[in-house]
C-alpha positions as CSV (number, residue, x, y, z in Angstrom):
1,M,114.8,124.1,79.3
2,T,112.2,125.1,76.7
3,P,108.3,125.3,77.8
4,L,107.4,122.2,76.4
5,D,110.2,120.7,78.2
6,R,109.0,122.3,81.4
7,T,105.3,121.3,80.8
8,R,106.2,117.7,80.3
9,I,108.2,117.7,83.7
10,E,104.8,119.4,85.3
11,K,102.6,116.8,83.8
12,A,104.7,113.8,85.2
13,A,105.0,115.5,88.5
14,A,101.1,115.8,89.1
15,D,100.5,112.6,87.3
16,C,102.6,111.3,90.1
17,G,101.2,112.8,93.3
18,L,103.6,115.8,93.1
19,D,100.8,118.3,93.3
20,L,102.1,121.5,94.6
21,P,103.2,124.2,91.9
22,P,107.0,123.8,90.7
23,E,109.5,126.1,91.5
24,L,112.4,127.0,88.8
25,Q,115.6,126.6,90.3
26,E,118.9,126.5,88.2
27,G,117.7,125.2,85.8
28,G,115.7,122.4,87.0
29,L,112.1,121.8,88.8
30,I,111.8,121.5,92.4
31,L,108.5,119.3,93.0
32,R,106.6,119.0,96.0
33,S,103.4,117.2,97.7
34,T,100.7,118.2,99.7
35,R,100.7,114.5,101.1
36,F,104.5,114.6,102.3
37,P,107.4,117.1,103.4
38,E,110.1,115.6,101.0
39,A,110.6,117.5,97.8
40,V,112.1,116.0,94.3
41,E,114.5,118.3,92.3
42,V,114.4,117.6,88.3
43,R,116.8,118.7,85.9
44,L,116.7,118.0,81.9
45,M,119.9,117.1,81.0
46,Q,119.9,116.7,77.0
47,D,117.4,114.2,74.4
48,A,114.5,113.7,77.3
49,R,117.4,112.9,79.5
50,F,116.6,113.7,83.3
51,E,118.5,113.9,86.5
52,V,116.2,113.5,89.6
53,R,117.4,113.9,93.5
54,A,115.2,113.6,96.3
55,S,115.9,116.0,99.2
56,D,115.4,112.6,101.2
57,S,117.8,110.1,99.4
58,T,115.8,106.9,100.6
59,L,112.9,107.8,98.2
60,L,115.4,106.5,95.1
61,E,117.1,103.9,96.8
62,G,118.2,100.9,94.1
63,L,117.5,103.3,90.7
64,P,120.3,104.0,88.4
65,L,122.8,107.0,89.6
66,A,124.0,109.7,86.9
67,R,126.5,111.1,88.9
68,E,126.9,111.5,92.7
69,G,122.9,112.2,94.5
70,W,121.7,112.2,91.0
71,T,119.3,109.7,89.4
72,L,119.1,109.5,86.0
73,A,116.0,108.9,84.3
74,D,116.2,108.3,80.4
75,G,113.1,109.1,78.6
76,I,109.4,110.4,79.9
77,P,108.3,107.1,81.3
78,T,111.5,106.6,83.3
79,L,110.8,109.6,84.7
80,Y,107.1,108.9,85.2
81,A,108.1,105.8,87.0
82,T,110.7,107.3,89.3
83,L,108.7,110.2,90.2
84,E,105.8,107.6,90.7
85,R,108.0,105.6,92.7
86,A,109.7,108.6,95.2
87,A,106.2,109.6,95.4
88,A,104.8,106.3,97.0
89,T,107.9,105.3,99.4
90,A,107.4,109.2,100.5
91,R,103.2,108.4,101.5
92,T,104.6,105.2,103.4
93,M,107.6,106.1,105.0
94,P,108.2,104.4,108.5
95,N,106.0,105.5,110.8
96,R,104.2,107.7,108.7
97,V,101.2,105.9,107.9
98,A,101.5,105.4,112.5
99,A,101.0,109.0,112.4
100,Q,97.9,108.9,110.1
101,F,96.5,106.1,112.5
102,E,97.6,108.3,115.6
103,R,95.1,111.6,113.8
104,A,92.7,109.1,113.0
105,T,91.5,107.8,116.3
106,K,93.1,110.3,118.2
107,S,89.7,111.7,119.5
108,M,87.9,107.6,120.0
109,P,87.2,106.7,123.4
110,R,89.1,103.9,124.7
111,S,87.4,102.8,127.2
112,T,85.7,99.5,126.1
113,E,86.8,96.3,124.0
114,A,84.5,97.1,121.3
115,E,85.4,100.9,121.0
116,R,89.0,99.5,120.0
117,L,87.9,97.1,117.7
118,V,86.4,99.7,115.9
119,V,90.2,101.7,116.1
120,Q,91.9,98.2,115.3
121,R,89.5,99.0,111.9
122,V,90.6,102.3,111.2
123,G,94.1,101.5,111.9
124,Q,93.9,98.6,109.1
125,D,92.2,100.4,106.8
126,L,95.0,102.9,107.1
127,F,97.7,100.2,106.8
128,R,95.9,98.7,103.8
129,R,95.5,101.6,102.3
130,A,98.9,102.7,102.3
131,L,100.4,98.8,101.3
132,L,98.1,99.2,98.3
133,D,100.4,102.5,97.5
134,Y,103.8,101.2,98.4
135,W,103.0,98.0,96.0
136,R,100.8,99.9,93.6
137,D,97.6,98.2,94.1
138,R,99.5,94.4,93.1
139,C,100.2,91.6,94.6
140,C,104.1,91.4,95.8
141,V,104.5,87.6,94.5
142,T,102.1,87.3,91.5
143,G,101.5,90.8,90.3
144,L,98.1,90.7,90.3
145,A,96.2,94.0,90.2
146,V,93.0,93.2,91.4
147,P,93.0,95.4,95.0
148,E,89.7,93.4,96.1
149,L,91.5,89.7,96.2
150,L,94.7,91.3,97.8
151,R,95.5,91.2,101.4
152,A,97.5,93.3,103.6
153,S,99.8,91.6,105.8
154,H,102.7,92.1,108.2
155,I,105.4,90.2,107.7
156,K,106.0,89.8,111.6
157,P,103.0,88.7,113.4
158,W,100.7,91.9,114.6
159,A,101.3,91.0,118.5
160,L,104.8,90.8,118.3
161,C,105.0,94.2,116.0
162,D,105.7,98.0,117.8
163,S,105.0,101.1,116.4
164,T,107.6,101.2,114.2
165,T,106.6,98.0,112.4
166,S,103.4,98.9,111.5
167,D,104.5,100.7,108.4
168,S,104.5,99.4,104.9
169,M,108.8,98.6,105.3
170,C,107.5,95.6,107.6
171,S,104.5,94.7,105.2
172,M,103.5,92.9,102.1
173,V,100.5,92.8,99.5
174,Y,99.8,89.4,98.4
175,C,96.9,87.6,97.1
176,S,95.9,84.8,98.7
177,L,95.1,81.6,96.4
178,R,92.2,80.5,98.5
179,I,90.7,84.0,97.7
180,W,91.3,83.9,94.3
181,M,89.8,80.6,93.5
182,R,87.0,81.4,95.9
183,S,86.3,83.7,93.2
184,S,87.4,82.9,90.4
185,T,84.3,79.9,90.7
186,A,82.1,82.2,92.1
187,G,80.1,82.8,88.8
188,G,79.6,79.0,88.3
C-alpha cells in the first residue's frame, strides 16, 4: 500500500465517522470510531479496489462479497458508501439508542407526570437523531432530504413497544405529505 493509498483510505474513514487513528495490520488498515466499539478493516487489492471486513458482519449485510467475510468496494466512491453504511449501522445498532436514552435520563427525577414528559422528549430527540443518521437524513419512501420535513416514527405503535423496539431497526423516517404541502404553500 502506497502512502497515497493509505491517505485516501484514512480520509474516507474520517469522513465517514471512523475518527480514531487507524492501525496498520497485515497490508490493511483497522479503522475505529469514538462512537461505537466495532472495527472495520480495509485492504487495498489493486487498481483502487478494496476489500472491507467488519468485526460485526451485520454492519456490511447485503453488500457484494469479494470472498468469504470480505465485502468488495470497487473504487473510492464505493469505499465511501461502504464505510458510511457500516458506521451508520454501528451507531444505530439495536439497543444502542436505548442505552443512550438510559444514560441521558438516568439522573432525571421520575416522580411526576410533567417530569416523565420531559424524559419522553429527551428520548424522542435521541430516537430522531439516530433514525436520521441511519436513513442519511432522507425520507425512506420518497428520498426527500429536508430533515425539517421528516418525521421519525416507530413501525409498531410506541404503546406496544418494549425496550428492544426503540431502535432504528424497527423504525423509519418519512415525509408527511401534509407537512410538505403546508410548508410549500406557506410562502404564498
